[in-house]
PDB file with SEQRES, HELIX, SHEET and CRYST1 records, atoms N, CA, C and O in Angstrom:
SEQRES   1 A   76  MET SER GLN LYS LEU PRO ARG VAL ASN CYS GLU GLU LEU          
SEQRES   2 A   76  ILE ARG ALA LEU GLU ARG ALA GLY PHE GLU LYS LYS ARG          
SEQRES   3 A   76  GLN LYS GLY SER HIS LEU HIS LEU VAL ARG THR ILE ASP          
SEQRES   4 A   76  LYS LYS ARG VAL THR VAL PRO VAL HIS LYS GLY LYS THR          
SEQRES   5 A   76  VAL PRO PRO GLY THR LEU ARG ALA ILE LEU ARG ASP ALA          
SEQRES   6 A   76  ASP ILE SER ILE GLU GLU PHE ARG LYS LEU LEU                  
HELIX    1 AA1 CYS A   10  ARG A   19  1                                  10    
HELIX    2 AA2 PRO A   55  ALA A   65  1                                  11    
HELIX    3 AA3 ILE A   69  LEU A   75  1                                   7    
SHEET    1 AA1 3 PHE A  22  LYS A  28  0                                        
SHEET    2 AA1 3 HIS A  31  ARG A  36 -1                                        
SHEET    3 AA1 3 LYS A  41  PRO A  46 -1                                        
CRYST1    1.000    1.000    1.000  90.00  90.00  90.00 P 1           1          
ATOM      1  N   MET A   1     -10.929  -2.035  -5.677  1.00  0.00           N  
ATOM      2  CA  MET A   1      -9.936  -2.565  -6.583  1.00  0.00           C  
ATOM      3  C   MET A   1      -8.666  -2.892  -5.802  1.00  0.00           C  
ATOM      4  O   MET A   1      -8.168  -2.066  -5.037  1.00  0.00           O  
ATOM      5  N   SER A   2      -8.155  -4.080  -5.997  1.00  0.00           N  
ATOM      6  CA  SER A   2      -6.959  -4.478  -5.271  1.00  0.00           C  
ATOM      7  C   SER A   2      -5.721  -3.861  -5.919  1.00  0.00           C  
ATOM      8  O   SER A   2      -5.665  -3.637  -7.128  1.00  0.00           O  
ATOM      9  N   GLN A   3      -4.747  -3.598  -5.077  1.00  0.00           N  
ATOM     10  CA  GLN A   3      -3.512  -3.022  -5.588  1.00  0.00           C  
ATOM     11  C   GLN A   3      -2.624  -4.113  -6.149  1.00  0.00           C  
ATOM     12  O   GLN A   3      -2.668  -5.262  -5.708  1.00  0.00           O  
ATOM     13  N   LYS A   4      -1.822  -3.739  -7.123  1.00  0.00           N  
ATOM     14  CA  LYS A   4      -0.894  -4.674  -7.732  1.00  0.00           C  
ATOM     15  C   LYS A   4       0.310  -4.878  -6.822  1.00  0.00           C  
ATOM     16  O   LYS A   4       0.823  -3.933  -6.222  1.00  0.00           O  
ATOM     17  N   LEU A   5       0.741  -6.103  -6.733  1.00  0.00           N  
ATOM     18  CA  LEU A   5       1.925  -6.411  -5.937  1.00  0.00           C  
ATOM     19  C   LEU A   5       3.185  -6.002  -6.688  1.00  0.00           C  
ATOM     20  O   LEU A   5       3.272  -6.201  -7.900  1.00  0.00           O  
ATOM     21  N   PRO A   6       4.162  -5.435  -5.987  1.00  0.00           N  
ATOM     22  CA  PRO A   6       5.428  -5.130  -6.651  1.00  0.00           C  
ATOM     23  C   PRO A   6       6.185  -6.420  -6.940  1.00  0.00           C  
ATOM     24  O   PRO A   6       6.047  -7.398  -6.205  1.00  0.00           O  
ATOM     25  N   ARG A   7       6.972  -6.431  -7.990  1.00  0.00           N  
ATOM     26  CA  ARG A   7       7.798  -7.591  -8.332  1.00  0.00           C  
ATOM     27  C   ARG A   7       9.123  -7.443  -7.592  1.00  0.00           C  
ATOM     28  O   ARG A   7       9.875  -6.501  -7.843  1.00  0.00           O  
ATOM     29  N   VAL A   8       9.409  -8.366  -6.686  1.00  0.00           N  
ATOM     30  CA  VAL A   8      10.635  -8.298  -5.888  1.00  0.00           C  
ATOM     31  C   VAL A   8      11.331  -9.655  -5.897  1.00  0.00           C  
ATOM     32  O   VAL A   8      10.704 -10.693  -6.105  1.00  0.00           O  
ATOM     33  N   ASN A   9      12.640  -9.622  -5.666  1.00  0.00           N  
ATOM     34  CA  ASN A   9      13.364 -10.883  -5.499  1.00  0.00           C  
ATOM     35  C   ASN A   9      13.464 -11.187  -4.006  1.00  0.00           C  
ATOM     36  O   ASN A   9      13.031 -10.384  -3.180  1.00  0.00           O  
ATOM     37  N   CYS A  10      14.026 -12.327  -3.661  1.00  0.00           N  
ATOM     38  CA  CYS A  10      14.033 -12.740  -2.256  1.00  0.00           C  
ATOM     39  C   CYS A  10      14.867 -11.804  -1.379  1.00  0.00           C  
ATOM     40  O   CYS A  10      14.521 -11.583  -0.218  1.00  0.00           O  
ATOM     41  N   GLU A  11      15.955 -11.253  -1.913  1.00  0.00           N  
ATOM     42  CA  GLU A  11      16.782 -10.350  -1.111  1.00  0.00           C  
ATOM     43  C   GLU A  11      16.010  -9.093  -0.719  1.00  0.00           C  
ATOM     44  O   GLU A  11      16.086  -8.649   0.427  1.00  0.00           O  
ATOM     45  N   GLU A  12      15.265  -8.517  -1.669  1.00  0.00           N  
ATOM     46  CA  GLU A  12      14.465  -7.320  -1.386  1.00  0.00           C  
ATOM     47  C   GLU A  12      13.355  -7.634  -0.389  1.00  0.00           C  
ATOM     48  O   GLU A  12      13.061  -6.824   0.490  1.00  0.00           O  
ATOM     49  N   LEU A  13      12.744  -8.798  -0.520  1.00  0.00           N  
ATOM     50  CA  LEU A  13      11.678  -9.205   0.393  1.00  0.00           C  
ATOM     51  C   LEU A  13      12.211  -9.380   1.811  1.00  0.00           C  
ATOM     52  O   LEU A  13      11.592  -8.915   2.768  1.00  0.00           O  
ATOM     53  N   ILE A  14      13.343 -10.039   1.948  1.00  0.00           N  
ATOM     54  CA  ILE A  14      13.937 -10.255   3.272  1.00  0.00           C  
ATOM     55  C   ILE A  14      14.311  -8.925   3.907  1.00  0.00           C  
ATOM     56  O   ILE A  14      14.081  -8.725   5.100  1.00  0.00           O  
ATOM     57  N   ARG A  15      14.885  -8.010   3.127  1.00  0.00           N  
ATOM     58  CA  ARG A  15      15.265  -6.690   3.643  1.00  0.00           C  
ATOM     59  C   ARG A  15      14.035  -5.931   4.148  1.00  0.00           C  
ATOM     60  O   ARG A  15      14.083  -5.302   5.205  1.00  0.00           O  
ATOM     61  N   ALA A  16      12.935  -5.991   3.394  1.00  0.00           N  
ATOM     62  CA  ALA A  16      11.702  -5.307   3.795  1.00  0.00           C  
ATOM     63  C   ALA A  16      11.135  -5.923   5.072  1.00  0.00           C  
ATOM     64  O   ALA A  16      10.669  -5.200   5.953  1.00  0.00           O  
ATOM     65  N   LEU A  17      11.170  -7.241   5.179  1.00  0.00           N  
ATOM     66  CA  LEU A  17      10.663  -7.903   6.385  1.00  0.00           C  
ATOM     67  C   LEU A  17      11.520  -7.552   7.599  1.00  0.00           C  
ATOM     68  O   LEU A  17      10.995  -7.394   8.701  1.00  0.00           O  
ATOM     69  N   GLU A  18      12.828  -7.429   7.409  1.00  0.00           N  
ATOM     70  CA  GLU A  18      13.701  -7.026   8.517  1.00  0.00           C  
ATOM     71  C   GLU A  18      13.380  -5.604   8.963  1.00  0.00           C  
ATOM     72  O   GLU A  18      13.437  -5.305  10.156  1.00  0.00           O  
ATOM     73  N   ARG A  19      13.047  -4.729   8.028  1.00  0.00           N  
ATOM     74  CA  ARG A  19      12.651  -3.359   8.385  1.00  0.00           C  
ATOM     75  C   ARG A  19      11.336  -3.358   9.161  1.00  0.00           C  
ATOM     76  O   ARG A  19      11.075  -2.446   9.946  1.00  0.00           O  
ATOM     77  N   ALA A  20      10.508  -4.382   8.940  1.00  0.00           N  
ATOM     78  CA  ALA A  20       9.225  -4.501   9.635  1.00  0.00           C  
ATOM     79  C   ALA A  20       9.380  -5.173  10.998  1.00  0.00           C  
ATOM     80  O   ALA A  20       8.387  -5.403  11.687  1.00  0.00           O  
ATOM     81  N   GLY A  21      10.609  -5.488  11.392  1.00  0.00           N  
ATOM     82  CA  GLY A  21      10.850  -6.042  12.716  1.00  0.00           C  
ATOM     83  C   GLY A  21      11.119  -7.533  12.760  1.00  0.00           C  
ATOM     84  O   GLY A  21      11.264  -8.098  13.844  1.00  0.00           O  
ATOM     85  N   PHE A  22      11.188  -8.181  11.613  1.00  0.00           N  
ATOM     86  CA  PHE A  22      11.466  -9.616  11.589  1.00  0.00           C  
ATOM     87  C   PHE A  22      12.965  -9.854  11.682  1.00  0.00           C  
ATOM     88  O   PHE A  22      13.766  -9.054  11.200  1.00  0.00           O  
ATOM     89  N   GLU A  23      13.332 -10.968  12.312  1.00  0.00           N  
ATOM     90  CA  GLU A  23      14.735 -11.355  12.442  1.00  0.00           C  
ATOM     91  C   GLU A  23      14.920 -12.742  11.852  1.00  0.00           C  
ATOM     92  O   GLU A  23      14.043 -13.599  11.957  1.00  0.00           O  
ATOM     93  N   LYS A  24      16.071 -12.950  11.231  1.00  0.00           N  
ATOM     94  CA  LYS A  24      16.378 -14.270  10.680  1.00  0.00           C  
ATOM     95  C   LYS A  24      16.543 -15.246  11.836  1.00  0.00           C  
ATOM     96  O   LYS A  24      17.323 -15.008  12.759  1.00  0.00           O  
ATOM     97  N   LYS A  25      15.804 -16.344  11.775  1.00  0.00           N  
ATOM     98  CA  LYS A  25      15.867 -17.337  12.838  1.00  0.00           C  
ATOM     99  C   LYS A  25      16.726 -18.524  12.416  1.00  0.00           C  
ATOM    100  O   LYS A  25      17.658 -18.912  13.120  1.00  0.00           O  
ATOM    101  N   ARG A  26      16.399 -19.096  11.256  1.00  0.00           N  
ATOM    102  CA  ARG A  26      17.173 -20.232  10.774  1.00  0.00           C  
ATOM    103  C   ARG A  26      16.902 -20.424   9.295  1.00  0.00           C  
ATOM    104  O   ARG A  26      15.968 -19.849   8.737  1.00  0.00           O  
ATOM    105  N   GLN A  27      17.730 -21.237   8.673  1.00  0.00           N  
ATOM    106  CA  GLN A  27      17.536 -21.559   7.265  1.00  0.00           C  
ATOM    107  C   GLN A  27      17.771 -23.048   7.080  1.00  0.00           C  
ATOM    108  O   GLN A  27      18.737 -23.614   7.592  1.00  0.00           O  
ATOM    109  N   LYS A  28      16.868 -23.664   6.341  1.00  0.00           N  
ATOM    110  CA  LYS A  28      17.029 -25.076   6.017  1.00  0.00           C  
ATOM    111  C   LYS A  28      16.845 -25.205   4.518  1.00  0.00           C  
ATOM    112  O   LYS A  28      15.752 -24.989   3.993  1.00  0.00           O  
ATOM    113  N   GLY A  29      17.915 -25.556   3.838  1.00  0.00           N  
ATOM    114  CA  GLY A  29      17.848 -25.652   2.386  1.00  0.00           C  
ATOM    115  C   GLY A  29      17.595 -24.289   1.778  1.00  0.00           C  
ATOM    116  O   GLY A  29      18.318 -23.332   2.054  1.00  0.00           O  
ATOM    117  N   SER A  30      16.566 -24.203   0.948  1.00  0.00           N  
ATOM    118  CA  SER A  30      16.275 -22.944   0.262  1.00  0.00           C  
ATOM    119  C   SER A  30      15.160 -22.150   0.937  1.00  0.00           C  
ATOM    120  O   SER A  30      14.554 -21.285   0.306  1.00  0.00           O  
ATOM    121  N   HIS A  31      14.880 -22.431   2.212  1.00  0.00           N  
ATOM    122  CA  HIS A  31      13.827 -21.710   2.929  1.00  0.00           C  
ATOM    123  C   HIS A  31      14.390 -21.037   4.174  1.00  0.00           C  
ATOM    124  O   HIS A  31      15.010 -21.682   5.020  1.00  0.00           O  
ATOM    125  N   LEU A  32      14.163 -19.727   4.271  1.00  0.00           N  
ATOM    126  CA  LEU A  32      14.618 -18.934   5.406  1.00  0.00           C  
ATOM    127  C   LEU A  32      13.424 -18.651   6.305  1.00  0.00           C  
ATOM    128  O   LEU A  32      12.372 -18.225   5.829  1.00  0.00           O  
ATOM    129  N   HIS A  33      13.584 -18.886   7.604  1.00  0.00           N  
ATOM    130  CA  HIS A  33      12.521 -18.649   8.570  1.00  0.00           C  
ATOM    131  C   HIS A  33      12.833 -17.364   9.327  1.00  0.00           C  
ATOM    132  O   HIS A  33      13.928 -17.197   9.865  1.00  0.00           O  
ATOM    133  N   LEU A  34      11.852 -16.452   9.363  1.00  0.00           N  
ATOM    134  CA  LEU A  34      11.999 -15.191  10.076  1.00  0.00           C  
ATOM    135  C   LEU A  34      10.916 -15.093  11.144  1.00  0.00           C  
ATOM    136  O   LEU A  34       9.810 -15.600  10.963  1.00  0.00           O  
ATOM    137  N   VAL A  35      11.244 -14.429  12.274  1.00  0.00           N  
ATOM    138  CA  VAL A  35      10.310 -14.284  13.383  1.00  0.00           C  
ATOM    139  C   VAL A  35      10.320 -12.835  13.844  1.00  0.00           C  
ATOM    140  O   VAL A  35      11.374 -12.205  13.921  1.00  0.00           O  
ATOM    141  N   ARG A  36       9.116 -12.304  14.155  1.00  0.00           N  
ATOM    142  CA  ARG A  36       9.004 -10.972  14.761  1.00  0.00           C  
ATOM    143  C   ARG A  36       8.721 -11.206  16.235  1.00  0.00           C  
ATOM    144  O   ARG A  36       7.676 -11.751  16.589  1.00  0.00           O  
ATOM    145  N   THR A  37       9.648 -10.798  17.099  1.00  0.00           N  
ATOM    146  CA  THR A  37       9.575 -11.138  18.519  1.00  0.00           C  
ATOM    147  C   THR A  37       8.427 -10.459  19.257  1.00  0.00           C  
ATOM    148  O   THR A  37       7.927 -11.008  20.238  1.00  0.00           O  
ATOM    149  N   ILE A  38       7.996  -9.279  18.813  1.00  0.00           N  
ATOM    150  CA  ILE A  38       6.962  -8.565  19.565  1.00  0.00           C  
ATOM    151  C   ILE A  38       5.611  -9.271  19.531  1.00  0.00           C  
ATOM    152  O   ILE A  38       4.856  -9.196  20.501  1.00  0.00           O  
ATOM    153  N   ASP A  39       5.294  -9.950  18.441  1.00  0.00           N  
ATOM    154  CA  ASP A  39       3.998 -10.631  18.361  1.00  0.00           C  
ATOM    155  C   ASP A  39       4.114 -12.089  17.928  1.00  0.00           C  
ATOM    156  O   ASP A  39       3.106 -12.741  17.656  1.00  0.00           O  
ATOM    157  N   LYS A  40       5.343 -12.600  17.865  1.00  0.00           N  
ATOM    158  CA  LYS A  40       5.606 -14.003  17.532  1.00  0.00           C  
ATOM    159  C   LYS A  40       5.114 -14.424  16.146  1.00  0.00           C  
ATOM    160  O   LYS A  40       4.849 -15.604  15.915  1.00  0.00           O  
ATOM    161  N   LYS A  41       4.992 -13.467  15.226  1.00  0.00           N  
ATOM    162  CA  LYS A  41       4.625 -13.799  13.841  1.00  0.00           C  
ATOM    163  C   LYS A  41       5.812 -14.502  13.198  1.00  0.00           C  
ATOM    164  O   LYS A  41       6.963 -14.115  13.401  1.00  0.00           O  
ATOM    165  N   ARG A  42       5.515 -15.546  12.414  1.00  0.00           N  
ATOM    166  CA  ARG A  42       6.565 -16.295  11.727  1.00  0.00           C  
ATOM    167  C   ARG A  42       6.254 -16.343  10.242  1.00  0.00           C  
ATOM    168  O   ARG A  42       5.102 -16.514   9.843  1.00  0.00           O  
ATOM    169  N   VAL A  43       7.290 -16.192   9.429  1.00  0.00           N  
ATOM    170  CA  VAL A  43       7.137 -16.326   7.978  1.00  0.00           C  
ATOM    171  C   VAL A  43       8.300 -17.143   7.432  1.00  0.00           C  
ATOM    172  O   VAL A  43       9.389 -17.173   8.007  1.00  0.00           O  
ATOM    173  N   THR A  44       8.044 -17.797   6.320  1.00  0.00           N  
ATOM    174  CA  THR A  44       9.064 -18.572   5.626  1.00  0.00           C  
ATOM    175  C   THR A  44       9.212 -17.999   4.225  1.00  0.00           C  
ATOM    176  O   THR A  44       8.230 -17.846   3.498  1.00  0.00           O  
ATOM    177  N   VAL A  45      10.448 -17.684   3.854  1.00  0.00           N  
ATOM    178  CA  VAL A  45      10.728 -17.076   2.555  1.00  0.00           C  
ATOM    179  C   VAL A  45      11.574 -18.034   1.724  1.00  0.00           C  
ATOM    180  O   VAL A  45      12.615 -18.496   2.192  1.00  0.00           O  
ATOM    181  N   PRO A  46      11.145 -18.342   0.493  1.00  0.00           N  
ATOM    182  CA  PRO A  46      11.981 -19.166  -0.378  1.00  0.00           C  
ATOM    183  C   PRO A  46      13.163 -18.338  -0.884  1.00  0.00           C  
ATOM    184  O   PRO A  46      12.987 -17.212  -1.348  1.00  0.00           O  
ATOM    185  N   VAL A  47      14.355 -18.897  -0.792  1.00  0.00           N  
ATOM    186  CA  VAL A  47      15.563 -18.174  -1.192  1.00  0.00           C  
ATOM    187  C   VAL A  47      16.092 -18.786  -2.486  1.00  0.00           C  
ATOM    188  O   VAL A  47      16.716 -19.847  -2.484  1.00  0.00           O  
ATOM    189  N   HIS A  48      15.827 -18.089  -3.589  1.00  0.00           N  
ATOM    190  CA  HIS A  48      16.327 -18.502  -4.898  1.00  0.00           C  
ATOM    191  C   HIS A  48      16.957 -17.267  -5.531  1.00  0.00           C  
ATOM    192  O   HIS A  48      16.263 -16.437  -6.117  1.00  0.00           O  
ATOM    193  N   LYS A  49      18.254 -17.154  -5.409  1.00  0.00           N  
ATOM    194  CA  LYS A  49      18.980 -15.955  -5.845  1.00  0.00           C  
ATOM    195  C   LYS A  49      18.655 -15.568  -7.280  1.00  0.00           C  
ATOM    196  O   LYS A  49      18.676 -16.399  -8.188  1.00  0.00           O  
ATOM    197  N   GLY A  50      18.353 -14.283  -7.462  1.00  0.00           N  
ATOM    198  CA  GLY A  50      18.130 -13.742  -8.793  1.00  0.00           C  
ATOM    199  C   GLY A  50      16.744 -13.978  -9.362  1.00  0.00           C  
ATOM    200  O   GLY A  50      16.425 -13.451 -10.428  1.00  0.00           O  
ATOM    201  N   LYS A  51      15.908 -14.757  -8.680  1.00  0.00           N  
ATOM    202  CA  LYS A  51      14.567 -15.023  -9.196  1.00  0.00           C  
ATOM    203  C   LYS A  51      13.547 -14.159  -8.474  1.00  0.00           C  
ATOM    204  O   LYS A  51      13.701 -13.848  -7.293  1.00  0.00           O  
ATOM    205  N   THR A  52      12.511 -13.777  -9.195  1.00  0.00           N  
ATOM    206  CA  THR A  52      11.427 -12.985  -8.625  1.00  0.00           C  
ATOM    207  C   THR A  52      10.507 -13.900  -7.821  1.00  0.00           C  
ATOM    208  O   THR A  52      10.205 -15.018  -8.238  1.00  0.00           O  
ATOM    209  N   VAL A  53      10.066 -13.413  -6.666  1.00  0.00           N  
ATOM    210  CA  VAL A  53       9.125 -14.171  -5.843  1.00  0.00           C  
ATOM    211  C   VAL A  53       7.773 -14.161  -6.551  1.00  0.00           C  
ATOM    212  O   VAL A  53       7.277 -13.087  -6.892  1.00  0.00           O  
ATOM    213  N   PRO A  54       7.162 -15.325  -6.784  1.00  0.00           N  
ATOM    214  CA  PRO A  54       5.862 -15.366  -7.466  1.00  0.00           C  
ATOM    215  C   PRO A  54       4.799 -14.574  -6.700  1.00  0.00           C  
ATOM    216  O   PRO A  54       4.825 -14.545  -5.470  1.00  0.00           O  
ATOM    217  N   PRO A  55       3.862 -13.929  -7.412  1.00  0.00           N  
ATOM    218  CA  PRO A  55       2.855 -13.085  -6.761  1.00  0.00           C  
ATOM    219  C   PRO A  55       2.041 -13.802  -5.688  1.00  0.00           C  
ATOM    220  O   PRO A  55       1.779 -13.221  -4.635  1.00  0.00           O  
ATOM    221  N   GLY A  56       1.640 -15.034  -5.924  1.00  0.00           N  
ATOM    222  CA  GLY A  56       0.862 -15.772  -4.929  1.00  0.00           C  
ATOM    223  C   GLY A  56       1.655 -16.041  -3.665  1.00  0.00           C  
ATOM    224  O   GLY A  56       1.120 -15.964  -2.559  1.00  0.00           O  
ATOM    225  N   THR A  57       2.932 -16.358  -3.829  1.00  0.00           N  
ATOM    226  CA  THR A  57       3.815 -16.600  -2.688  1.00  0.00           C  
ATOM    227  C   THR A  57       4.022 -15.315  -1.903  1.00  0.00           C  
ATOM    228  O   THR A  57       3.978 -15.321  -0.672  1.00  0.00           O  
ATOM    229  N   LEU A  58       4.249 -14.212  -2.610  1.00  0.00           N  
ATOM    230  CA  LEU A  58       4.442 -12.923  -1.955  1.00  0.00           C  
ATOM    231  C   LEU A  58       3.191 -12.520  -1.182  1.00  0.00           C  
ATOM    232  O   LEU A  58       3.288 -12.050  -0.048  1.00  0.00           O  
ATOM    233  N   ARG A  59       2.026 -12.699  -1.783  1.00  0.00           N  
ATOM    234  CA  ARG A  59       0.761 -12.353  -1.121  1.00  0.00           C  
ATOM    235  C   ARG A  59       0.583 -13.182   0.163  1.00  0.00           C  
ATOM    236  O   ARG A  59       0.146 -12.655   1.186  1.00  0.00           O  
ATOM    237  N   ALA A  60       0.920 -14.471   0.106  1.00  0.00           N  
ATOM    238  CA  ALA A  60       0.797 -15.342   1.278  1.00  0.00           C  
ATOM    239  C   ALA A  60       1.772 -14.927   2.384  1.00  0.00           C  
ATOM    240  O   ALA A  60       1.415 -14.937   3.563  1.00  0.00           O  
ATOM    241  N   ILE A  61       2.999 -14.563   2.006  1.00  0.00           N  
ATOM    242  CA  ILE A  61       3.989 -14.126   2.993  1.00  0.00           C  
ATOM    243  C   ILE A  61       3.526 -12.841   3.668  1.00  0.00           C  
ATOM    244  O   ILE A  61       3.626 -12.715   4.889  1.00  0.00           O  
ATOM    245  N   LEU A  62       3.018 -11.886   2.888  1.00  0.00           N  
ATOM    246  CA  LEU A  62       2.536 -10.625   3.462  1.00  0.00           C  
ATOM    247  C   LEU A  62       1.336 -10.869   4.370  1.00  0.00           C  
ATOM    248  O   LEU A  62       1.211 -10.230   5.415  1.00  0.00           O  
ATOM    249  N   ARG A  63       0.450 -11.790   3.982  1.00  0.00           N  
ATOM    250  CA  ARG A  63      -0.709 -12.115   4.817  1.00  0.00           C  
ATOM    251  C   ARG A  63      -0.241 -12.725   6.141  1.00  0.00           C  
ATOM    252  O   ARG A  63      -0.735 -12.349   7.204  1.00  0.00           O  
ATOM    253  N   ASP A  64       0.706 -13.661   6.081  1.00  0.00           N  
ATOM    254  CA  ASP A  64       1.230 -14.292   7.295  1.00  0.00           C  
ATOM    255  C   ASP A  64       1.939 -13.281   8.193  1.00  0.00           C  
ATOM    256  O   ASP A  64       1.896 -13.394   9.418  1.00  0.00           O  
ATOM    257  N   ALA A  65       2.591 -12.295   7.580  1.00  0.00           N  
ATOM    258  CA  ALA A  65       3.317 -11.273   8.335  1.00  0.00           C  
ATOM    259  C   ALA A  65       2.401 -10.151   8.809  1.00  0.00           C  
ATOM    260  O   ALA A  65       2.822  -9.283   9.573  1.00  0.00           O  
ATOM    261  N   ASP A  66       1.150 -10.169   8.356  1.00  0.00           N  
ATOM    262  CA  ASP A  66       0.173  -9.132   8.697  1.00  0.00           C  
ATOM    263  C   ASP A  66       0.651  -7.754   8.221  1.00  0.00           C  
ATOM    264  O   ASP A  66       0.609  -6.772   8.962  1.00  0.00           O  
ATOM    265  N   ILE A  67       1.107  -7.713   6.957  1.00  0.00           N  
ATOM    266  CA  ILE A  67       1.587  -6.481   6.335  1.00  0.00           C  
ATOM    267  C   ILE A  67       0.750  -6.224   5.088  1.00  0.00           C  
ATOM    268  O   ILE A  67       0.580  -7.113   4.254  1.00  0.00           O  
ATOM    269  N   SER A  68       0.225  -5.002   4.963  1.00  0.00           N  
ATOM    270  CA  SER A  68      -0.566  -4.653   3.780  1.00  0.00           C  
ATOM    271  C   SER A  68       0.364  -4.344   2.607  1.00  0.00           C  
ATOM    272  O   SER A  68       1.567  -4.152   2.783  1.00  0.00           O  
ATOM    273  N   ILE A  69      -0.215  -4.301   1.416  1.00  0.00           N  
ATOM    274  CA  ILE A  69       0.579  -3.999   0.222  1.00  0.00           C  
ATOM    275  C   ILE A  69       1.144  -2.586   0.316  1.00  0.00           C  
ATOM    276  O   ILE A  69       2.287  -2.348  -0.075  1.00  0.00           O  
ATOM    277  N   GLU A  70       0.346  -1.638   0.837  1.00  0.00           N  
ATOM    278  CA  GLU A  70       0.822  -0.254   0.983  1.00  0.00           C  
ATOM    279  C   GLU A  70       2.005  -0.188   1.946  1.00  0.00           C  
ATOM    280  O   GLU A  70       3.001   0.481   1.672  1.00  0.00           O  
ATOM    281  N   GLU A  71       1.887  -0.893   3.084  1.00  0.00           N  
ATOM    282  CA  GLU A  71       2.983  -0.917   4.052  1.00  0.00           C  
ATOM    283  C   GLU A  71       4.233  -1.530   3.426  1.00  0.00           C  
ATOM    284  O   GLU A  71       5.346  -1.042   3.623  1.00  0.00           O  
ATOM    285  N   PHE A  72       4.030  -2.606   2.670  1.00  0.00           N  
ATOM    286  CA  PHE A  72       5.153  -3.295   2.039  1.00  0.00           C  
ATOM    287  C   PHE A  72       5.881  -2.372   1.069  1.00  0.00           C  
ATOM    288  O   PHE A  72       7.111  -2.351   1.033  1.00  0.00           O  
ATOM    289  N   ARG A  73       5.125  -1.610   0.281  1.00  0.00           N  
ATOM    290  CA  ARG A  73       5.748  -0.666  -0.661  1.00  0.00           C  
ATOM    291  C   ARG A  73       6.612   0.357   0.079  1.00  0.00           C  
ATOM    292  O   ARG A  73       7.681   0.731  -0.404  1.00  0.00           O  
ATOM    293  N   LYS A  74       6.155   0.807   1.246  1.00  0.00           N  
ATOM    294  CA  LYS A  74       6.931   1.782   2.027  1.00  0.00           C  
ATOM    295  C   LYS A  74       8.207   1.161   2.589  1.00  0.00           C  
ATOM    296  O   LYS A  74       9.214   1.847   2.760  1.00  0.00           O  
ATOM    297  N   LEU A  75       8.162  -0.138   2.873  1.00  0.00           N  
ATOM    298  CA  LEU A  75       9.327  -0.825   3.440  1.00  0.00           C  
ATOM    299  C   LEU A  75      10.409  -1.113   2.405  1.00  0.00           C  
ATOM    300  O   LEU A  75      11.563  -1.349   2.763  1.00  0.00           O  
ATOM    301  N   LEU A  76      10.043  -1.095   1.124  1.00  0.00           N  
ATOM    302  CA  LEU A  76      11.016  -1.404   0.065  1.00  0.00           C  
ATOM    303  C   LEU A  76      12.047  -0.309  -0.104  1.00  0.00           C  
ATOM    304  O   LEU A  76      12.932  -0.420  -0.953  1.00  0.00           O  
TER     305      LEU A  76                                                      
END                                                                             
């Protein structure tokens, strides 16, 4: 059985990714690009203040970052 994704906004997601070793690289419009230097993983996060990140988008970001749902919950 798959675990349910937590409902987070973009600020919480960015904070969790920074705790996982990602650094803000650049932002163009409403998309923030983060990079983890140790393994060169890159993720793009949509920045829409006050809105919850859709579950499919969150799942794709976690997959690209190689972070499990359990790990993500600990980073929050």
